[in-house]
C-alpha positions in Angstrom: -8.4 -0.9 7.2 -4.6 -1.0 7.2 -3.1 1.7 9.4 0.2 0.1 10.3 2.4 -2.4 8.4 5.9 -3.7 8.3 8.3 -4.0 5.4 11.5 -5.9 6.3 12.9 -6.4 2.8 15.8 -4.1 1.6 15.7 -2.2 -1.7 17.8 -4.8 -3.4 15.4 -7.5 -2.3 12.4 -5.6 -3.7 14.2 -5.0 -7.0 14.7 -8.6 -7.5 11.3 -9.6 -6.3 9.4 -7.3 -8.5 11.6 -7.2 -11.6 12.4 -3.6 -11.1 14.3 -1.9 -13.8 15.1 1.5 -12.2 15.8 1.9 -8.4 14.9 5.3 -7.1 16.9 7.5 -4.7 16.5 7.8 -0.9 14.5 4.7 -0.4 13.4 4.1 3.2 15.1 1.5 5.4 13.2 -1.6 6.5 10.7 -0.8 9.2 8.6 -2.8 11.8 6.1 0.0 12.4 5.2 2.1 9.3 2.6 4.7 10.0 0.6 7.0 7.7 2.4 9.9 6.1 5.8 8.1 6.6 7.9 7.2 3.5 7.3 3.7 2.0 8.7 1.8 -0.9 6.3 1.4 -3.8 6.5 -0.3 -7.2 5.1 1.5 -10.2 5.4 1.6 -14.0 6.2 5.0 -15.8 4.2 5.6 -18.8 6.7 8.2 -20.1 8.5 5.4 -22.0 7.1 2.8 -24.3 7.0 0.0 -23.1 6.5 1.4 -19.6 9.5 1.1 -17.2 9.1 -0.5 -13.8 10.5 1.5 -10.9 10.9 1.3 -7.1 10.3 4.7 -5.6 9.8 6.3 -2.1 6.3 7.7 -1.5 4.6 9.4 1.3 1.9 7.1 2.6 -1.3 9.1 2.2 -2.4 9.9 -1.2 -2.8 13.6 -2.2 -4.5 14.5 -5.4 -2.2 16.4 -7.8 -4.4 19.5 -7.8 -4.7 19.8 -4.0 -3.5 23.2 -2.7 -1.9 21.6 0.4 -0.2 18.4 1.3 -2.1 18.0 4.5 -5.7 17.1 3.7 -8.7 17.3 6.1 -9.5 13.6 5.7 -7.5 10.3 5.8 -6.3 9.0 2.4 -3.8 6.3 3.5 -6.5 3.8 2.7 -9.0 3.7 -0.2 -12.2 1.6 -0.1 -12.0 -0.8 -3.1 -15.8 -1.0 -3.5 -16.1 2.7 -4.2 -12.7 3.9 -5.2 -13.8 4.4 -8.8 -16.3 7.0 -7.7 -14.1 9.0 -5.4 -12.8 12.2 -7.0 -9.6 12.0 -4.9 -8.8 8.5 -6.2 -10.5 8.0 -9.5 -7.7 9.8 -11.6 -5.0 7.6 -10.0 -7.1 4.4 -10.5 -7.2 5.2 -14.3 -3.5 5.2 -14.9 -1.3 5.4 -11.9 -1.6 2.3 -9.9 1.1 0.8 -7.7 2.0 -2.2 -5.6 2.8 -1.6 -2.0 5.3 -4.3 -0.7 4.7 -5.5 2.9 5.9 -8.3 5.1 2.7 -8.1 6.9 0.4 -5.7 8.8 -1.1 -4.9 12.2 -4.8 -4.9 12.9 -6.7 -4.2 16.1 -9.7 -6.2 17.3 -12.1 -4.2 19.3 -14.4 -5.5 22.0 -16.1 -2.8 24.0 -13.4 -0.4 25.0 -10.6 -3.0 24.6 -8.4 -3.0 21.5 -6.1 -6.0 21.0 -3.4 -5.8 18.3 -2.7 -8.6 15.9 0.0 -9.3 13.3 -1.2 -10.6 10.0 1.3 -12.1 7.4 1.5 -14.9 4.9 1.7 -18.4 6.4 4.8 -19.1 4.3 6.6 -16.0 5.2 6.6 -14.6 1.7 6.1 -10.8 1.3 2.7 -9.4 0.3 2.0 -6.9 -2.5 -1.0 -4.6 -1.7 -2.9 -3.1 -4.4 -2.3 0.7 -4.3 -2.7 4.0 -6.1 -0.1 6.8 -6.4 -0.2 10.6 -7.3 2.5 13.2 -7.8 1.6 16.3 -5.8 3.1 19.6 -6.8 3.9 22.0 -4.1 2.5 25.4 -5.4 4.8 27.3 -3.0 7.9 26.1 -4.7 9.4 27.1 -8.1 9.6 24.9 -11.1 13.3 24.7 -10.7 13.1 23.4 -7.1 13.6 19.6 -7.1 11.4 19.3 -4.0 8.4 20.7 -5.7 7.1 17.2 -6.6 6.0 14.8 -3.8 5.1 11.2 -4.6 2.1 10.0 -2.6 0.3 6.6 -2.2 -2.7 4.8 -0.7 -3.5 1.2 -0.1 -6.8 -0.3 -1.2 -8.9 -2.2 1.4 -11.9 -4.4 1.1 -14.3 -6.4 3.4 -12.4 -9.0 5.5 -12.6 -12.6 4.2 -12.4 -16.0 5.8 -10.7 -16.2 9.2 -9.7 -12.6 9.1 -13.2 -11.6 9.9 -12.5 -12.7 13.5 -10.3 -9.7 14.1 -11.6 -6.8 11.9 -14.3 -6.1 9.2 -11.8 -4.7 6.7 -8.4 -5.8 5.2 -6.0 -4.7 2.5 -6.2 -6.1 -0.9 -3.2 -8.3 -1.4 -2.7 -9.2 -5.1 -1.4 -12.6 -6.3 1.7 -12.4 -8.4 -0.2 -13.3 -11.6 -2.0 -9.9 -11.2 1.0 -7.7 -10.7 1.7 -6.9 -14.3 -2.0 -6.1 -15.1 -2.4 -3.9 -12.1 0.7 -2.0 -12.8 0.3 -1.5 -16.6 -0.6 2.2 -17.2 -1.7 1.3 -20.7 -4.7 -0.4 -19.1 -7.4 2.2 -18.1 -8.3 1.4 -14.5 -12.0 1.6 -13.5 -14.3 0.0 -10.9 -14.5 -3.2 -12.9 -10.7 -3.7 -12.7 -10.8 -3.2 -9.0 -13.6 -5.6 -8.5 -11.8 -8.2 -10.4 -8.6 -7.6 -8.4 -10.4 -7.9 -5.2 -11.9 -11.3 -6.3 -8.4 -12.4 -7.3 -7.1 -11.6 -3.9 -9.6 -13.9 -2.1 -7.4 -17.0 -2.7 -4.4 -15.3 -1.2 -6.4 -14.4 1.7 -6.6 -18.0 2.7 -2.8 -18.2 3.1 -2.8 -15.4 5.8 -2.2 -16.2 9.4 -2.5 -14.0 12.4 -1.5 -13.9 16.0 -1.9 -11.5 19.0 1.0 -9.2 19.7 1.8 -6.7 22.4 1.7 -2.9 22.2 2.6 -1.6 18.7 5.2 1.0 20.0 8.7 1.7 18.9 10.3 0.0 16.0 11.9 -3.5 16.0 11.3 -7.2 15.3 9.9 -7.7 18.8 6.7 -6.0 17.8 5.6 -9.0 15.8 6.4 -11.6 18.5 3.3 -13.6 19.7 1.9 -12.9 23.1 2.5 -16.0 25.2 
């Protein structure tokens, strides 16, 4: 799973990194402790124009299907299991046409032995940012009028898969981090997304997994660069 991550790049950094054409408003500041339901930057391509336009937008981290009557669901949707996402009613419509990249500097994972949970920080061994495979959905607040600009809320989720390589030492699951050569294909809304696309993306992510390092950290509390310092 991926329940906490960090993103230390600024909006201009992400615009350059992902060849973004339009930078959205009110993008979140860098954070060393991003939690579910908080605002995160996501990269998407809008199908309203042809060819699609790449955008950097702020989203609520926990996907809410567009037809949901309420923003708060009774089950967690900040992660979506890659092996079954195509069969899940909450995620399948987004998989078909509204896929996203979730930029991250790295993420936290907890290794459990008995009653003891030990936090680790996972990141690329070369310090380069990661791009998690994600999905997004626009949720419409039925309590607000069509003229209220707050009636639409952008929401997103991160795909996870079985842990691979050395990461199996700390947890059984991990986010799907896509290599750069997969970014365009994953984002393109003209490509109808299905389970086969996800399976291929997971396979492509395996090589990138080999470049990930991890180290034990202290308590993941507060928000600052000290959270990723190794325990000595």
